[in-house]
Every structure is written in C-alpha cells, then in structure tokens.
BAFI-129903 format. One record per residue (C-alpha): residue number from 1; x negated, y negated, z negated; residue in three letters. Coordinates in pm, 1 decimal. Layout:
<rs>
r i=NUM, x=X, y=Y, z=Z, aa=ALA $
...
</rs>
This chain:
<rs>
r i=1, x=2621.4, y=3597.5, z=-575.3, aa=UNK $
r i=2, x=2878.6, y=3822.7, z=-381.9, aa=UNK $
r i=3, x=3163.0, y=3999.9, z=-622.1, aa=UNK $
r i=4, x=3334.4, y=4119.6, z=-322.6, aa=UNK $
r i=5, x=3238.7, y=4433.3, z=-35.4, aa=UNK $
r i=6, x=2914.5, y=4211.6, z=86.4, aa=UNK $
r i=7, x=2543.6, y=4286.3, z=0.6, aa=UNK $
r i=8, x=2476.7, y=4137.4, z=-334.8, aa=UNK $
r i=9, x=2214.2, y=3899.4, z=-322.6, aa=UNK $
r i=10, x=1905.5, y=3968.9, z=-600.2, aa=UNK $
r i=11, x=1618.9, y=3780.5, z=-447.9, aa=UNK $
r i=12, x=1498.0, y=3490.0, z=-247.0, aa=UNK $
r i=13, x=1191.9, y=3496.3, z=-46.4, aa=UNK $
r i=14, x=1053.5, y=3127.6, z=-109.1, aa=UNK $
r i=15, x=903.5, y=3037.3, z=283.5, aa=UNK $
r i=16, x=624.2, y=2860.9, z=111.0, aa=UNK $
r i=17, x=398.8, y=2757.0, z=336.8, aa=UNK $
r i=18, x=364.8, y=3060.1, z=560.9, aa=UNK $
r i=19, x=407.5, y=2864.1, z=896.2, aa=UNK $
r i=20, x=76.2, y=2730.0, z=821.2, aa=UNK $
r i=21, x=-168.3, y=3056.4, z=756.5, aa=UNK $
r i=22, x=-467.5, y=2882.1, z=818.7, aa=UNK $
r i=23, x=-467.9, y=2621.0, z=533.2, aa=UNK $
r i=24, x=-322.8, y=2891.4, z=292.1, aa=UNK $
r i=25, x=-689.0, y=2895.3, z=129.2, aa=UNK $
r i=26, x=-733.7, y=2471.8, z=147.7, aa=UNK $
r i=27, x=-399.5, y=2450.0, z=-4.2, aa=UNK $
r i=28, x=-446.3, y=2701.5, z=-263.6, aa=UNK $
r i=29, x=-778.7, y=2549.5, z=-375.7, aa=UNK $
r i=30, x=-650.4, y=2185.9, z=-391.8, aa=UNK $
r i=31, x=-325.1, y=2287.9, z=-553.5, aa=UNK $
r i=32, x=-534.7, y=2477.9, z=-826.2, aa=UNK $
r i=33, x=-778.2, y=2180.5, z=-864.6, aa=UNK $
r i=34, x=-448.0, y=1961.9, z=-872.5, aa=UNK $
r i=35, x=-307.5, y=2184.1, z=-1225.3, aa=UNK $
r i=36, x=-646.6, y=2223.7, z=-1342.8, aa=UNK $
r i=37, x=-652.3, y=1847.8, z=-1373.6, aa=UNK $
r i=38, x=-295.1, y=1795.4, z=-1515.0, aa=UNK $
r i=39, x=-307.1, y=2025.4, z=-1765.0, aa=UNK $
r i=40, x=-667.3, y=1942.7, z=-1902.2, aa=UNK $
r i=41, x=-607.7, y=1933.0, z=-2259.4, aa=UNK $
r i=42, x=-795.2, y=1611.1, z=-2337.2, aa=UNK $
r i=43, x=-599.8, y=1408.9, z=-2080.0, aa=UNK $
r i=44, x=-263.8, y=1465.7, z=-2281.8, aa=UNK $
r i=45, x=-363.4, y=1262.4, z=-2564.1, aa=UNK $
r i=46, x=-215.1, y=938.3, z=-2458.7, aa=UNK $
r i=47, x=-193.9, y=638.4, z=-2663.7, aa=UNK $
r i=48, x=188.6, y=554.5, z=-2649.7, aa=UNK $
r i=49, x=484.7, y=740.7, z=-2773.7, aa=UNK $
r i=50, x=637.6, y=774.8, z=-2397.5, aa=UNK $
r i=51, x=327.9, y=875.4, z=-2231.9, aa=UNK $
r i=52, x=316.6, y=1160.1, z=-2512.3, aa=UNK $
r i=53, x=679.3, y=1230.0, z=-2389.9, aa=UNK $
r i=54, x=572.6, y=1201.1, z=-1981.0, aa=UNK $
r i=55, x=228.3, y=1410.8, z=-2025.8, aa=UNK $
r i=56, x=497.5, y=1682.1, z=-2224.4, aa=UNK $
r i=57, x=754.4, y=1638.2, z=-1880.2, aa=UNK $
r i=58, x=438.5, y=1664.0, z=-1647.8, aa=UNK $
r i=59, x=366.9, y=2017.2, z=-1793.3, aa=UNK $
r i=60, x=679.3, y=2155.5, z=-1770.0, aa=UNK $
r i=61, x=756.0, y=2026.3, z=-1409.7, aa=UNK $
r i=62, x=438.4, y=2165.8, z=-1272.3, aa=UNK $
r i=63, x=418.4, y=2519.5, z=-1487.5, aa=UNK $
r i=64, x=781.0, y=2570.3, z=-1328.5, aa=UNK $
r i=65, x=627.3, y=2525.1, z=-965.0, aa=UNK $
r i=66, x=311.6, y=2533.1, z=-949.8, aa=UNK $
r i=67, x=202.4, y=2911.6, z=-1045.3, aa=UNK $
r i=68, x=443.7, y=3076.5, z=-817.1, aa=UNK $
r i=69, x=307.9, y=2847.5, z=-491.9, aa=UNK $
r i=70, x=-90.1, y=2951.0, z=-600.5, aa=UNK $
r i=71, x=37.5, y=3292.8, z=-619.5, aa=UNK $
r i=72, x=217.9, y=3290.5, z=-310.4, aa=UNK $
r i=73, x=-69.8, y=3154.6, z=-116.4, aa=UNK $
r i=74, x=-334.1, y=3339.7, z=-294.2, aa=UNK $
r i=75, x=-112.9, y=3706.0, z=-248.9, aa=UNK $
r i=76, x=130.3, y=3612.9, z=41.8, aa=UNK $
r i=77, x=367.4, y=3746.5, z=-236.2, aa=UNK $
r i=78, x=682.9, y=3467.9, z=-213.7, aa=UNK $
r i=79, x=985.2, y=3649.7, z=-334.6, aa=UNK $
r i=80, x=1142.9, y=3549.6, z=-655.5, aa=UNK $
r i=81, x=1440.8, y=3711.7, z=-810.7, aa=UNK $
r i=82, x=1787.2, y=3552.8, z=-863.1, aa=UNK $
r i=83, x=1745.1, y=3466.3, z=-1202.6, aa=UNK $
r i=84, x=1406.4, y=3343.4, z=-1168.8, aa=UNK $
r i=85, x=1508.4, y=3105.5, z=-905.0, aa=UNK $
r i=86, x=1777.1, y=2987.6, z=-1153.9, aa=UNK $
r i=87, x=1517.5, y=2933.0, z=-1425.4, aa=UNK $
r i=88, x=1295.2, y=2689.7, z=-1198.3, aa=UNK $
r i=89, x=1572.2, y=2496.2, z=-1102.8, aa=UNK $
r i=90, x=1679.2, y=2458.4, z=-1460.5, aa=UNK $
r i=91, x=1282.5, y=2353.9, z=-1571.0, aa=UNK $
r i=92, x=1266.6, y=2154.7, z=-1261.4, aa=UNK $
r i=93, x=1567.0, y=1936.8, z=-1268.9, aa=UNK $
r i=94, x=1531.2, y=1922.0, z=-1653.4, aa=UNK $
r i=95, x=1133.0, y=1737.6, z=-1595.6, aa=UNK $
r i=96, x=1211.3, y=1522.2, z=-1266.7, aa=UNK $
r i=97, x=1518.6, y=1371.7, z=-1466.6, aa=UNK $
r i=98, x=1351.5, y=1337.0, z=-1776.9, aa=UNK $
r i=99, x=1054.0, y=1154.1, z=-1559.1, aa=UNK $
r i=100, x=1304.2, y=913.6, z=-1414.2, aa=UNK $
r i=101, x=1475.0, y=835.6, z=-1728.3, aa=UNK $
r i=102, x=1117.6, y=805.1, z=-1888.2, aa=UNK $
r i=103, x=954.6, y=556.4, z=-1644.2, aa=UNK $
r i=104, x=1281.9, y=338.6, z=-1697.0, aa=UNK $
r i=105, x=1212.2, y=297.9, z=-2103.6, aa=UNK $
r i=106, x=859.9, y=239.5, z=-2014.5, aa=UNK $
r i=107, x=949.8, y=-28.2, z=-1758.7, aa=UNK $
r i=108, x=1180.0, y=-174.6, z=-2079.0, aa=UNK $
r i=109, x=883.1, y=-125.6, z=-2286.2, aa=UNK $
r i=110, x=674.1, y=-343.4, z=-2067.6, aa=UNK $
r i=111, x=957.3, y=-600.8, z=-2043.7, aa=UNK $
r i=112, x=987.4, y=-658.8, z=-2394.2, aa=UNK $
r i=113, x=580.9, y=-650.6, z=-2466.3, aa=UNK $
r i=114, x=559.5, y=-926.6, z=-2176.1, aa=UNK $
r i=115, x=857.9, y=-1122.8, z=-2217.8, aa=UNK $
r i=116, x=982.4, y=-1104.3, z=-2578.4, aa=UNK $
r i=117, x=662.8, y=-1023.8, z=-2765.7, aa=UNK $
r i=118, x=764.1, y=-1166.3, z=-3111.8, aa=UNK $
r i=119, x=1097.5, y=-932.0, z=-3082.6, aa=UNK $
r i=120, x=852.5, y=-614.4, z=-2989.6, aa=UNK $
r i=121, x=824.2, y=-495.7, z=-3294.6, aa=UNK $
r i=122, x=1232.6, y=-399.8, z=-3397.2, aa=UNK $
r i=123, x=1315.1, y=-328.7, z=-3030.3, aa=UNK $
r i=124, x=1089.9, y=-76.2, z=-2995.3, aa=UNK $
r i=125, x=1040.1, y=20.6, z=-3337.1, aa=UNK $
r i=126, x=925.4, y=354.7, z=-3396.4, aa=UNK $
r i=127, x=1307.1, y=513.0, z=-3488.9, aa=UNK $
r i=128, x=1441.4, y=346.8, z=-3195.7, aa=UNK $
r i=129, x=1190.0, y=547.3, z=-2935.7, aa=UNK $
r i=130, x=1256.4, y=878.3, z=-3132.5, aa=UNK $
r i=131, x=1615.1, y=852.5, z=-3090.5, aa=UNK $
r i=132, x=1577.5, y=707.3, z=-2675.3, aa=UNK $
r i=133, x=1305.2, y=1022.2, z=-2621.4, aa=UNK $
r i=134, x=1540.8, y=1278.0, z=-2775.3, aa=UNK $
r i=135, x=1849.9, y=1154.0, z=-2591.9, aa=UNK $
r i=136, x=1632.5, y=1166.3, z=-2285.4, aa=UNK $
r i=137, x=1494.4, y=1528.4, z=-2329.5, aa=UNK $
r i=138, x=1951.6, y=1607.4, z=-2420.7, aa=UNK $
r i=139, x=2095.9, y=1436.9, z=-2130.0, aa=UNK $
r i=140, x=1818.3, y=1558.5, z=-1858.1, aa=UNK $
r i=141, x=1828.6, y=1937.3, z=-2052.1, aa=UNK $
r i=142, x=2230.1, y=1946.2, z=-1991.6, aa=UNK $
r i=143, x=2169.0, y=1777.2, z=-1630.0, aa=UNK $
r i=144, x=1952.1, y=2047.0, z=-1557.9, aa=UNK $
r i=145, x=2197.1, y=2322.1, z=-1681.1, aa=UNK $
r i=146, x=2504.7, y=2218.3, z=-1542.3, aa=UNK $
r i=147, x=2319.5, y=2202.2, z=-1173.5, aa=UNK $
r i=148, x=2209.6, y=2539.3, z=-1233.6, aa=UNK $
r i=149, x=2497.1, y=2699.4, z=-1376.3, aa=UNK $
r i=150, x=2734.2, y=2572.2, z=-1100.9, aa=UNK $
r i=151, x=2440.7, y=2728.3, z=-841.6, aa=UNK $
r i=152, x=2543.3, y=3082.4, z=-1038.0, aa=UNK $
r i=153, x=2893.4, y=3003.0, z=-914.7, aa=UNK $
r i=154, x=2807.2, y=3049.6, z=-552.9, aa=UNK $
r i=155, x=2825.2, y=3313.3, z=-335.6, aa=UNK $
r i=156, x=2456.0, y=3371.6, z=-148.3, aa=UNK $
r i=157, x=2539.7, y=3656.8, z=175.1, aa=UNK $
r i=158, x=2223.7, y=3618.0, z=376.2, aa=UNK $
r i=159, x=1987.5, y=3497.0, z=497.3, aa=UNK $
r i=160, x=1750.8, y=3467.0, z=145.4, aa=UNK $
r i=161, x=1504.0, y=3254.3, z=330.3, aa=UNK $
r i=162, x=1440.3, y=2964.6, z=71.1, aa=UNK $
r i=163, x=1287.8, y=2650.1, z=349.6, aa=UNK $
r i=164, x=1002.5, y=2526.6, z=99.4, aa=UNK $
r i=165, x=799.3, y=2662.4, z=-204.9, aa=UNK $
r i=166, x=1011.8, y=2643.2, z=-457.3, aa=UNK $
r i=167, x=1412.6, y=2691.5, z=-568.6, aa=UNK $
r i=168, x=1552.8, y=2352.4, z=-477.9, aa=UNK $
r i=169, x=1903.1, y=2224.3, z=-467.5, aa=UNK $
r i=170, x=1956.6, y=2144.5, z=-80.6, aa=UNK $
r i=171, x=1757.6, y=2419.4, z=69.8, aa=UNK $
r i=172, x=1979.7, y=2680.7, z=-185.6, aa=UNK $
r i=173, x=2303.5, y=2520.7, z=-62.7, aa=UNK $
r i=174, x=2222.4, y=2521.7, z=310.0, aa=UNK $
r i=175, x=2228.4, y=2921.7, z=209.1, aa=UNK $
r i=176, x=2570.5, y=2965.7, z=51.4, aa=UNK $
r i=177, x=2821.2, y=3123.2, z=233.7, aa=UNK $
r i=178, x=3088.2, y=2945.3, z=-21.0, aa=UNK $
r i=179, x=3224.2, y=2613.2, z=-67.5, aa=UNK $
r i=180, x=2970.3, y=2402.1, z=-200.9, aa=UNK $
r i=181, x=3143.4, y=2082.6, z=-257.3, aa=UNK $
r i=182, x=3146.8, y=2072.9, z=-596.0, aa=UNK $
r i=183, x=2763.2, y=2097.8, z=-599.9, aa=UNK $
r i=184, x=2728.8, y=1810.2, z=-353.8, aa=UNK $
r i=185, x=2884.4, y=1595.0, z=-546.0, aa=UNK $
r i=186, x=2744.8, y=1597.3, z=-855.0, aa=UNK $
r i=187, x=2448.5, y=1632.9, z=-660.0, aa=UNK $
r i=188, x=2500.1, y=1298.0, z=-485.5, aa=UNK $
r i=189, x=2668.7, y=1150.3, z=-875.8, aa=UNK $
r i=190, x=2302.6, y=1309.7, z=-1022.9, aa=UNK $
r i=191, x=2093.7, y=1099.7, z=-776.1, aa=UNK $
r i=192, x=2312.8, y=769.7, z=-784.6, aa=UNK $
r i=193, x=2227.4, y=767.4, z=-1175.7, aa=UNK $
r i=194, x=1892.5, y=918.1, z=-1211.4, aa=UNK $
r i=195, x=1747.0, y=765.8, z=-894.9, aa=UNK $
r i=196, x=1973.3, y=502.6, z=-750.8, aa=UNK $
r i=197, x=2018.7, y=351.1, z=-1136.9, aa=UNK $
r i=198, x=1709.1, y=376.5, z=-1296.4, aa=UNK $
r i=199, x=1571.0, y=245.8, z=-1001.4, aa=UNK $
r i=200, x=1778.0, y=-70.8, z=-1006.5, aa=UNK $
r i=201, x=1721.5, y=-98.0, z=-1401.7, aa=UNK $
r i=202, x=1325.2, y=-98.5, z=-1309.7, aa=UNK $
r i=203, x=1286.6, y=-349.3, z=-1048.9, aa=UNK $
r i=204, x=1504.4, y=-518.6, z=-1260.7, aa=UNK $
r i=205, x=1275.8, y=-525.2, z=-1568.4, aa=UNK $
r i=206, x=985.4, y=-599.8, z=-1337.9, aa=UNK $
r i=207, x=1135.5, y=-918.5, z=-1195.6, aa=UNK $
r i=208, x=1170.7, y=-1073.2, z=-1502.5, aa=UNK $
r i=209, x=773.1, y=-954.3, z=-1626.0, aa=UNK $
r i=210, x=693.7, y=-1108.7, z=-1283.9, aa=UNK $
r i=211, x=869.1, y=-1444.6, z=-1327.6, aa=UNK $
r i=212, x=762.9, y=-1431.3, z=-1713.0, aa=UNK $
r i=213, x=413.6, y=-1392.7, z=-1562.6, aa=UNK $
r i=214, x=413.6, y=-1655.9, z=-1320.0, aa=UNK $
r i=215, x=530.2, y=-1924.6, z=-1575.3, aa=UNK $
r i=216, x=220.4, y=-1838.9, z=-1786.0, aa=UNK $
r i=217, x=-47.1, y=-2178.9, z=-1767.4, aa=UNK $
r i=218, x=-342.0, y=-1972.8, z=-1833.8, aa=UNK $
r i=219, x=-493.9, y=-1772.2, z=-1542.7, aa=UNK $
r i=220, x=-639.9, y=-1529.9, z=-1808.0, aa=UNK $
r i=221, x=-286.6, y=-1475.4, z=-1985.8, aa=UNK $
r i=222, x=-141.5, y=-1382.1, z=-1636.5, aa=UNK $
r i=223, x=-399.4, y=-1100.6, z=-1517.4, aa=UNK $
r i=224, x=-374.0, y=-989.9, z=-1886.2, aa=UNK $
r i=225, x=-38.6, y=-969.6, z=-1865.4, aa=UNK $
r i=226, x=-28.3, y=-789.2, z=-1540.6, aa=UNK $
r i=227, x=-322.1, y=-553.9, z=-1618.1, aa=UNK $
r i=228, x=-72.7, y=-401.8, z=-1898.4, aa=UNK $
r i=229, x=168.7, y=-294.6, z=-1679.1, aa=UNK $
r i=230, x=15.8, y=-260.4, z=-1358.4, aa=UNK $
r i=231, x=-75.9, y=142.2, z=-1438.5, aa=UNK $
r i=232, x=284.8, y=206.0, z=-1452.6, aa=UNK $
r i=233, x=410.3, y=13.8, z=-1201.8, aa=UNK $
r i=234, x=161.8, y=204.8, z=-967.4, aa=UNK $
r i=235, x=287.3, y=557.1, z=-1108.2, aa=UNK $
r i=236, x=662.1, y=427.7, z=-1064.4, aa=UNK $
r i=237, x=579.9, y=336.6, z=-705.5, aa=UNK $
r i=238, x=452.4, y=667.0, z=-629.0, aa=UNK $
r i=239, x=705.1, y=887.3, z=-826.7, aa=UNK $
r i=240, x=1030.3, y=710.4, z=-649.7, aa=UNK $
r i=241, x=901.9, y=740.2, z=-317.3, aa=UNK $
r i=242, x=873.9, y=1131.6, z=-334.8, aa=UNK $
r i=243, x=1179.0, y=1133.0, z=-522.1, aa=UNK $
r i=244, x=1368.0, y=920.7, z=-287.6, aa=UNK $
r i=245, x=1236.7, y=1060.5, z=-17.1, aa=UNK $
r i=246, x=1344.4, y=1433.3, z=-83.1, aa=UNK $
r i=247, x=1695.9, y=1383.8, z=-269.4, aa=UNK $
r i=248, x=1833.9, y=1035.7, z=-186.4, aa=UNK $
r i=249, x=2011.8, y=1241.4, z=130.4, aa=UNK $
r i=250, x=2287.6, y=1403.3, z=245.6, aa=UNK $
r i=251, x=2213.9, y=1836.8, z=208.2, aa=UNK $
r i=252, x=2288.5, y=1862.3, z=576.1, aa=UNK $
r i=253, x=2016.7, y=1658.4, z=665.9, aa=UNK $
r i=254, x=1790.5, y=1848.1, z=482.0, aa=UNK $
r i=255, x=1401.1, y=1809.2, z=641.1, aa=UNK $
r i=256, x=1187.3, y=2105.3, z=500.5, aa=UNK $
r i=257, x=884.3, y=1981.2, z=605.9, aa=UNK $
r i=258, x=989.0, y=1606.4, z=496.3, aa=UNK $
r i=259, x=1134.3, y=1803.3, z=165.3, aa=UNK $
r i=260, x=780.3, y=1987.5, z=79.2, aa=UNK $
r i=261, x=506.6, y=1685.5, z=153.0, aa=UNK $
r i=262, x=763.9, y=1505.7, z=-131.5, aa=UNK $
r i=263, x=772.8, y=1762.9, z=-348.2, aa=UNK $
r i=264, x=345.0, y=1810.5, z=-325.3, aa=UNK $
r i=265, x=331.8, y=1435.4, z=-461.9, aa=UNK $
r i=266, x=610.0, y=1445.1, z=-685.6, aa=UNK $
r i=267, x=569.9, y=1796.8, z=-872.7, aa=UNK $
r i=268, x=173.6, y=1821.3, z=-799.9, aa=UNK $
r i=269, x=3.7, y=1474.0, z=-753.6, aa=UNK $
r i=270, x=200.0, y=1243.5, z=-969.2, aa=UNK $
r i=271, x=135.7, y=1464.3, z=-1274.0, aa=UNK $
r i=272, x=-217.0, y=1457.1, z=-1209.7, aa=UNK $
r i=273, x=-264.1, y=1077.0, z=-1116.8, aa=UNK $
r i=274, x=-9.3, y=968.5, z=-1469.3, aa=UNK $
r i=275, x=-307.8, y=1083.5, z=-1708.7, aa=UNK $
r i=276, x=-591.6, y=948.8, z=-1475.8, aa=UNK $
r i=277, x=-410.7, y=601.4, z=-1373.3, aa=UNK $
r i=278, x=-307.8, y=516.6, z=-1761.9, aa=UNK $
r i=279, x=-639.1, y=600.0, z=-1886.6, aa=UNK $
r i=280, x=-864.4, y=465.0, z=-1578.3, aa=UNK $
r i=281, x=-1111.0, y=360.8, z=-1805.8, aa=UNK $
r i=282, x=-1155.7, y=627.7, z=-2049.5, aa=UNK $
r i=283, x=-1424.0, y=852.2, z=-2106.7, aa=UNK $
r i=284, x=-1222.3, y=1112.0, z=-2164.9, aa=UNK $
r i=285, x=-1065.6, y=1142.7, z=-1807.6, aa=UNK $
r i=286, x=-1443.8, y=1082.5, z=-1651.8, aa=UNK $
r i=287, x=-1529.4, y=1394.8, z=-1880.4, aa=UNK $
r i=288, x=-1256.4, y=1618.1, z=-1734.0, aa=UNK $
r i=289, x=-1271.5, y=1532.9, z=-1394.7, aa=UNK $
r i=290, x=-1679.2, y=1600.7, z=-1437.3, aa=UNK $
r i=291, x=-1595.3, y=1912.0, z=-1578.9, aa=UNK $
r i=292, x=-1382.7, y=2019.0, z=-1224.4, aa=UNK $
r i=293, x=-1631.1, y=1881.5, z=-978.9, aa=UNK $
r i=294, x=-1908.7, y=2008.7, z=-1111.7, aa=UNK $
r i=295, x=-2201.8, y=1949.5, z=-843.4, aa=UNK $
r i=296, x=-2027.5, y=1720.5, z=-712.7, aa=UNK $
r i=297, x=-1936.6, y=1456.5, z=-1010.9, aa=UNK $
r i=298, x=-2231.7, y=1191.5, z=-1002.2, aa=UNK $
r i=299, x=-2501.3, y=1162.6, z=-1274.2, aa=UNK $
r i=300, x=-2508.5, y=936.4, z=-1570.7, aa=UNK $
r i=301, x=-2721.3, y=709.6, z=-1383.3, aa=UNK $
r i=302, x=-2508.2, y=675.6, z=-1097.2, aa=UNK $
r i=303, x=-2203.4, y=668.1, z=-1326.0, aa=UNK $
r i=304, x=-2359.7, y=385.7, z=-1547.4, aa=UNK $
r i=305, x=-2404.4, y=180.2, z=-1238.4, aa=UNK $
r i=306, x=-2010.5, y=220.7, z=-1159.7, aa=UNK $
</rs>
C-alpha cells in the first residue's frame, strides 16, 4: 500500500480463468463438485487422529479459495479487497503448511507402526499426538501471520491484476513496487523447511518402511504392511508434486499457467481425494459420491458386482 503521493491500492483484481471464457461453466461445475465432495460431512469422520486434523486443514484450504473462485466463474466478479486478499493469503498459507507437517507426522506414524510395532503404543501415545497436532497448528499459524504481515509492508502502485484465481505470494511480489528481498528470503526459507525438509523426512520414513517390508518372509505379511501405507503414499505423491511445481522456484520464474494447474491440485483435488483415498472401502464414501453423482451413480446391483 502506498503512503506517499502515489495512489493507494485498496483492492486487487483476480485474473482467475478470464482468458478461458468458454471453460467458465465447465470449470464452475467441476470446482463446485470438488468443493461439495471435500465438505461432505460423512467424509470428515476419519478413523485416525491425524486424519481428523488433515480433514480440518482441508476444509480451511478449500474454504479460503474455492468460494471466491466460484463467484468469479459464475458472476465474473473478480475483485478482492486488500484486507480480504491478506486474509486469504494467511489462511491458505496456514492450511497448506499444516498439511505438509501433518503428512510428515503421518509418515512417521506409519514408520513406527511397521518398523517398530512393539513401541507404537508409547511412541504414538494420545498425549504425544495431541502435542504434535497443537504444535503444527501453532507453528503454521505463525508462518501464515509472518508472510501476511510482511506482505502488508509492501507498496503496491499498480497494476493490480493478480495472475491467479486467489491471492498467492509469488504473483503479489511481482506486483509490488517496493523491495521484496525480505519477503523472497522468508519464502525460500519456508519452502526449504515445509517443502524440502519435510519431503526428505517423508522419504527417509518410507525408505525404512520399504526396507522393513522387504525383510518380511511372508508374502501375505508384505501385502498387509504395504496396504497400511499405500493410501498415505498416494496422497503424499499428489500433494508434493503440486506444491513443488507451484512453490519450489524463484518468484522471477513464476508461471501463471503452471501455478494455476498446480493450485487446482493442492487446493481442490487433493482435499477431495484425501477422504476418498483413506476410506476407499468405506460405505459412507460410496453414499456421499452417490448423492453427488445422482443419476450417473451405479445401482445397487452393479455396485455389489463391483
């Protein structure tokens, strides 16, 4: 925001998908369907403690981005106030960084369950899990506050068109007319910690898991052990692929098209797939999908055959 004789920037314009007018209606239907599935009440009842926290962060993530994106697609209303943009930036940063830490904690949980099963009860005690979850929420809220606070210190003197469908750090830095060195340094440090370090910790956990599975003599035991972590591995692969594509690059090499595709994956598709992947055989998932698909859902006889 400008404090000199230059014009005060009080709102931004989200470019969204305005360059693809023919796809507005299909994208609206697609995003609305993803939002509906991700927020189905029956899908937000996971079996494990960390899944509850992951589901909560999924709700925060989709609710901070999708409602505004749907309004832009339906009514071509793409303006967002400066405070609204900063609020969206905070909640998105908070939820995205929390999901990365939670996925790492869940990888450690799978490591202990498979590689140290006799120690599982005390290594993953309810008290420790609660402390981990509370720490994740607090640290990531501080991270979101830090990035949003640093952004409010910048000057924006035009143009005010954000090359995205929500407020994100890289396109906002490109619009600033004041030095962004501190913001860029903090963004790189956050990327290194939340992205690279947690990804390496997850890789180490799964390296130990794979080594432990290969040492098992029983084929049935190997299949059972792999089935306990296959869902988490799939979710981790999708989420990290999108995050790396969107964030692990300098702001100067920012690509709006690439970032939009990546953002759809980690703000819409991943939160929708999480409860489905983790509860693939749960009848509540089938019922929720059946209500969404309506006449396109298979009948009971065909479902039973499947």
